[in-house]
C-alpha positions in Angstrom: 220.3 -27.7 23.8 219.5 -29.1 27.3 215.9 -30.3 26.9 213.5 -31.1 24.1 209.8 -31.9 24.2 208.4 -32.4 20.7 204.8 -31.3 20.2 202.5 -28.3 20.2 203.2 -25.3 22.4 200.7 -26.0 25.1 200.7 -25.5 28.9 201.1 -29.2 29.4 204.2 -29.4 27.2 205.7 -26.3 28.8 205.3 -28.0 32.2 207.0 -31.1 30.9 209.9 -29.1 29.4 210.6 -27.2 32.6 210.5 -30.3 34.8 212.8 -32.2 32.4 215.2 -29.2 32.3 215.2 -29.2 36.1 216.0 -32.9 36.2 218.8 -32.6 33.7 220.4 -29.8 35.6 220.4 -31.6 38.9 217.5 -29.7 40.4 219.6 -26.6 41.2 218.1 -23.1 40.9 219.4 -21.3 37.9 221.1 -17.9 38.2 218.5 -16.6 35.7 215.7 -18.1 33.7 214.3 -16.1 30.8 211.5 -16.6 28.2 209.0 -14.7 26.1 205.7 -13.7 27.7 203.9 -17.0 27.0 201.8 -17.3 30.2 202.2 -21.0 31.0 205.9 -20.5 31.7 205.3 -18.7 34.9 203.1 -21.4 36.3 205.4 -24.2 35.1 208.5 -22.6 36.6 206.7 -21.9 39.9 205.6 -25.6 40.1 209.1 -26.9 39.3 211.1 -24.5 41.4 208.7 -23.2 44.0 207.9 -24.4 47.5 204.7 -24.7 49.6 204.3 -22.3 52.5 201.5 -22.2 55.0 199.0 -19.4 54.7 198.9 -17.1 57.8 195.4 -17.1 59.3 193.7 -13.8 59.3 191.2 -14.4 62.0 188.3 -13.8 59.7 185.4 -16.2 59.4 185.4 -19.0 56.9 187.5 -22.0 56.1 191.2 -21.2 56.2 193.1 -21.5 52.9 195.6 -24.3 52.3 199.3 -23.9 51.5 200.5 -21.3 49.0 203.1 -22.0 46.3 205.9 -19.4 46.4 209.2 -19.0 44.5 212.2 -20.7 46.0 214.9 -18.5 47.5 217.2 -17.2 44.7 214.7 -17.9 41.9 215.1 -15.2 39.3 212.9 -15.3 36.2 212.5 -12.5 33.6 210.6 -12.1 30.4 211.1 -10.0 27.3 208.3 -7.6 26.4 208.3 -6.4 22.8 206.4 -3.2 21.7 205.4 -3.2 18.1 204.3 -0.5 15.7 202.9 -1.3 12.3 204.2 -4.9 12.7 207.8 -3.9 13.6 209.5 -4.2 17.0 210.3 -0.7 18.2 211.1 -1.3 21.8 212.2 -4.2 24.0 211.6 -4.1 27.8 212.8 -6.3 30.6 210.2 -7.5 33.1 211.1 -9.4 36.3 208.5 -12.1 37.2 210.3 -13.8 40.1 212.9 -11.7 41.9 213.5 -8.1 41.1 215.2 -6.0 38.4 218.4 -5.6 40.5 218.7 -9.4 40.8 218.1 -9.8 37.1 220.8 -7.2 36.2 223.2 -8.8 38.6 222.7 -12.2 36.9 223.2 -10.5 33.5 226.5 -8.9 34.6 227.8 -12.2 35.8 226.8 -14.0 32.5 229.6 -15.2 30.2 227.4 -15.3 27.1 225.2 -12.2 27.0 224.8 -8.7 28.3 221.1 -8.3 27.9 217.8 -10.3 28.0 216.6 -11.3 24.6 215.1 -14.2 22.6 217.6 -14.0 19.8 219.5 -17.1 20.8 216.5 -19.4 20.8 215.1 -17.8 17.7 218.4 -18.3 15.9 218.5 -21.9 17.0 215.0 -22.4 15.7 216.3 -21.3 12.3 219.3 -23.7 12.6 217.0 -26.5 13.6 214.7 -26.0 10.5 217.9 -26.0 8.4 218.9 -29.3 9.8 215.5 -30.9 9.9 213.6 -30.3 6.6 210.4 -31.7 8.2 210.1 -28.4 10.1 210.6 -26.0 7.2 207.5 -24.0 6.4 205.6 -24.9 3.3 207.6 -28.1 2.5 207.0 -31.4 0.8 209.1 -33.0 3.5 206.5 -32.8 6.2 206.2 -35.8 8.5 203.5 -38.3 7.8 204.0 -40.2 11.0 204.3 -38.7 14.5 206.9 -41.3 15.8 209.2 -40.5 12.9 208.8 -36.8 13.5 209.5 -37.3 17.2 212.6 -39.4 16.5 214.0 -36.9 13.9 213.4 -34.0 16.4 215.6 -35.7 19.0 218.2 -36.8 16.5 218.8 -33.4 14.9 218.6 -31.4 18.2 220.9 -33.6 20.3 223.4 -34.4 17.6 223.7 -30.6 17.3 225.3 -30.6 20.8 228.2 -32.9 19.9 228.5 -33.0 16.1 227.8 -29.5 14.8 230.6 -26.9 15.0 229.1 -23.5 15.7 230.8 -20.6 14.1 230.1 -18.2 17.0 231.7 -20.6 19.5 235.1 -20.9 17.7 238.3 -19.8 19.6 241.4 -18.1 18.3 244.8 -19.2 19.7 248.0 -17.2 20.1 249.0 -17.9 16.5 245.7 -16.4 15.3 244.4 -19.8 14.1 240.7 -20.5 14.6 239.6 -23.7 16.3 236.0 -24.8 15.9 233.9 -25.9 18.8 230.6 -27.6 19.3 228.2 -26.6 22.1 229.3 -29.7 24.0 232.9 -28.6 23.7 232.0 -25.1 25.0 230.3 -26.7 28.0 233.4 -28.8 28.7 231.6 -32.1 28.0 234.1 -33.2 25.4 237.4 -32.2 23.8 236.6 -32.8 20.1 234.0 -32.6 17.4 232.2 -35.9 17.2 231.3 -37.7 14.0 227.7 -38.9 13.6 229.1 -42.5 13.6 230.8 -41.9 17.0 227.8 -40.3 18.5 225.3 -42.9 17.2 227.4 -45.8 18.3 228.2 -44.5 21.7 226.7 -46.8 24.4 223.6 -45.3 25.9 222.5 -45.8 29.5 219.0 -45.2 31.0 219.2 -42.7 33.8 217.0 -43.2 36.8 
């Protein structure tokens, strides 16, 4: 989990999320960005990773247009389109928004985690998050009465997941056929062990500029 913006799914929060993600990943252009077809993603990604280019004058009458926002070189963004019949998903299509299908397929082939575009990873994580944070369970008595507490609990459960939660699908088997658990932070080579909550909560924090 790289970035979290608690709140409603609005265009403003989508923009905050994409900009925060860009900052946390050093501003580099990702090999591939994917999402569902929620429209604000396209505008937010173009704002964060695009660049301004001058509009070529056509010679026609009227005031010339200003600069145009275009995708940066190498920006590849694809969405998942689901076709439903009688409430059930019967077909999933890949659509390239920035870049082309060939670039998307090349990025998928070079991926170490998946061989297709889908939203299963984030949907599964949403289920895990609801399991770890009872305030987000549907139809619960544990709902948050105060926004600040809800905000704090969201960050606590999601970011402790990175270092303190061994994920079964990330475990590795050694030559002796013994399984070794790993957290997302271990899989990303950010640490070499599963952290306890005490270790994570007491670790010195520094404000990044």
